[in-house]
N, C-alpha and C positions, 0 to 999 in steps of 0.2 A: 130201022126203028127210028122214030122220033123222039125228042123230048120234049114235054111242054111244061110250064112252070106258073102253077096257080099264084096269082096275087091281085089284091084288091087293085095295084095301079096296070094291072094289064090293060092292054090296048085290043086286043080280040076278045069277044063274047066267048065262053066255052062251047058254044052251039055253032060257035062258026066253023071250028074245027073239024075237018075230017079223020078220025080216029083210023087207025090201021091194028090188028092183031100185033104184038109186040111193041106197042108205043108204050111211052110212061110221062107220066103227070108226076111230077115233082112239088111237094109243099115246103114252105119253110115253117119256122117255127110260129105257134099261134101267138106270141108275145112281140116278136121281132122281125117276122117275115123270114123272105129270103137273103140271101147274102148281096151287098151292094153289087158285085162283080157281076152277079147272074142278069141283073136290070140293065146295065154297059152292054153285055156280050151277047145276051140274048131277047133284045126286045123283040124281034119277031116273034119269039115263043112263050110270050106271055101272055096267057089268059086268065078272064074274071068270070065274076058270076056277079048279074047285073043286081045294083042294090040303088035303095034312096039315096039320091045325091044332095045330103042335107046334112049339117054338122051335126047334128044329134043323133044320129044314124049310125050304129056299131055296124063293123062288120060281122058276116057269121062267123061262126067256131068253127074251128078246123074240120071236126069230124063231120058236122055238116057239110061245109065246102066239097072235102073230098068224096060225101056220099054220091052228093050232086051230079060232081063229076064223073065217077067213078060208072054208075049209072047210063049215065050219056053216051062214054066210051063202049060200054058192054050193049048198050041197045043199037049204037053204031053197027057192031060187030056181030049182030043178031044173038047176044048172049052165048056167045060159042063156048061150049061146054058147061052150059047151066042147065038144069030143066024147070 
């Protein structure tokens, strides 16, 4: 299994990842994000949802981001065990 970490600071877009059955996507706190050590240790596993690149733009809330990433991962594994 692979671990991916969702962050506005992610280098890869979430659709660039080839998800496999058994992979994990880890989300940080909505207010403070992931712990700093995650950014340092797992730079190549940070993924993001593209957003407007302007100071006034807020990030998506955690539940929306989780839904976007989850459904992309499920789509890639052909919605296994779902009808």
